[in-house]
C-alpha positions as CSV (number, residue, x, y, z in Angstrom):
1,X,-19.1,12.1,-12.7
2,X,-16.8,9.5,-13.9
3,X,-15.8,8.8,-17.5
4,X,-17.8,5.9,-18.8
5,X,-15.3,4.9,-21.5
6,X,-12.5,4.7,-18.9
7,X,-14.8,2.8,-16.5
8,X,-15.6,0.3,-19.3
9,X,-12.0,-0.2,-20.3
10,X,-10.5,-0.5,-16.8
11,X,-13.2,-2.8,-15.6
12,X,-13.0,-5.0,-18.6
13,X,-9.2,-5.1,-18.4
14,X,-9.4,-6.1,-14.8
15,X,-11.6,-9.0,-15.5
16,X,-9.9,-9.9,-18.8
17,X,-6.5,-10.3,-17.1
18,X,-7.6,-13.8,-16.0
19,X,-6.9,-14.9,-19.5
20,X,-3.3,-14.6,-18.6
21,X,-3.6,-16.2,-15.2
22,X,-0.9,-18.7,-15.9
23,X,1.5,-15.8,-15.5
24,X,1.6,-14.6,-12.0
25,X,1.9,-11.0,-13.1
26,X,-1.7,-11.1,-14.5
27,X,-3.0,-10.4,-11.0
28,X,-1.0,-7.1,-11.1
29,X,-3.4,-5.6,-13.6
30,X,-6.5,-5.5,-11.3
31,X,-4.2,-4.6,-8.4
32,X,-2.9,-1.6,-10.3
33,X,-6.4,-0.4,-11.1
34,X,-7.3,-0.9,-7.5
35,X,-4.5,1.3,-6.4
36,X,-4.5,3.9,-9.2
37,X,-8.2,4.5,-9.9
38,X,-10.5,6.7,-7.9
39,X,-13.7,5.4,-9.6
40,X,-15.6,3.3,-7.1
41,X,-17.0,0.9,-9.8
42,X,-13.5,0.3,-11.2
43,X,-12.2,-0.4,-7.7
44,X,-15.0,-2.8,-7.0
45,X,-14.5,-4.6,-10.3
46,X,-10.7,-4.7,-9.7
47,X,-11.3,-6.2,-6.2
48,X,-13.6,-8.8,-7.6
49,X,-11.1,-9.7,-10.3
50,X,-8.3,-10.2,-7.7
51,X,-10.7,-12.4,-5.7
52,X,-11.4,-14.4,-8.8
53,X,-7.7,-14.8,-9.6
54,X,-7.2,-16.2,-6.1
55,X,-10.1,-18.6,-6.5
56,X,-9.0,-19.8,-10.0
57,X,-5.5,-20.5,-8.6
58,X,-6.9,-22.2,-5.5
59,X,-9.3,-24.5,-7.3
60,X,-6.6,-25.2,-10.0
61,X,-4.2,-26.3,-7.4
62,X,-6.8,-28.6,-5.9
63,X,-7.6,-30.1,-9.4
64,X,-3.8,-30.5,-10.0
65,X,-3.2,-32.2,-6.7
66,X,-6.2,-34.6,-7.2
67,X,-5.1,-35.2,-10.7
68,X,-1.6,-36.2,-9.4
69,X,-3.1,-38.6,-6.9
70,X,-5.5,-40.2,-9.4
71,X,-2.8,-40.4,-12.1
72,X,-4.4,-37.8,-14.3
73,X,-8.0,-39.1,-14.2
74,X,-9.4,-36.3,-12.1
75,X,-7.7,-33.7,-14.4
76,X,-9.1,-35.3,-17.5
77,X,-12.6,-35.3,-16.0
78,X,-12.8,-32.0,-14.2
79,X,-9.9,-30.0,-15.8
80,X,-11.8,-29.0,-19.0
81,X,-14.9,-28.3,-17.0
82,X,-13.0,-25.9,-14.7
83,X,-11.2,-24.3,-17.7
84,X,-14.5,-23.6,-19.5
85,X,-16.2,-22.4,-16.3
86,X,-13.6,-19.9,-15.4
87,X,-13.2,-18.6,-18.9
88,X,-17.0,-18.5,-19.4
89,X,-17.4,-16.5,-16.2
90,X,-14.7,-14.1,-17.3
91,X,-16.3,-13.5,-20.6
92,X,-19.7,-12.9,-18.9
93,X,-18.0,-10.4,-16.5
94,X,-16.4,-8.5,-19.5
95,X,-19.8,-8.4,-21.3
96,X,-21.4,-7.1,-18.1
97,X,-18.8,-4.4,-17.6
98,X,-19.1,-3.2,-21.2
99,X,-22.9,-3.1,-21.0
100,X,-23.6,-2.0,-17.5
101,X,-21.2,0.7,-16.3
102,X,-23.0,1.6,-13.2
103,X,-22.8,-1.7,-11.3
104,X,-19.7,-3.8,-10.7
105,X,-19.8,-7.5,-11.6
106,X,-19.9,-10.1,-8.9
107,X,-18.8,-13.7,-9.7
108,X,-21.1,-16.4,-8.3
109,X,-19.8,-19.0,-5.9
110,X,-16.4,-17.6,-5.1
111,X,-14.6,-16.8,-1.8
112,X,-13.9,-13.1,-1.3
113,X,-10.8,-12.6,0.8
114,X,-10.6,-8.9,-0.2
């Protein structure tokens, strides 16, 4: 049996690290939990958080490139939407991890390279 308090904390920290996604070291938090933890739910949450980091960076790069091409228009229109979406999904993931410790959270509509 795994410790539910550790499971909650490690899973929530894995998903919460996206709040620091502007720093490239933020992806290291879920990677560390993926390597160190032996809890399968924590590992699944960490893997999902890494996938979400990669998606946030990928879509952010697309928005930045299109914003550059359209002289900022695309960024003004879709930037705030993307910002609210990825923060909202992260908050939803943290709430899920704190409430349901038996099932890992899965973000909708993302690519999962891991």
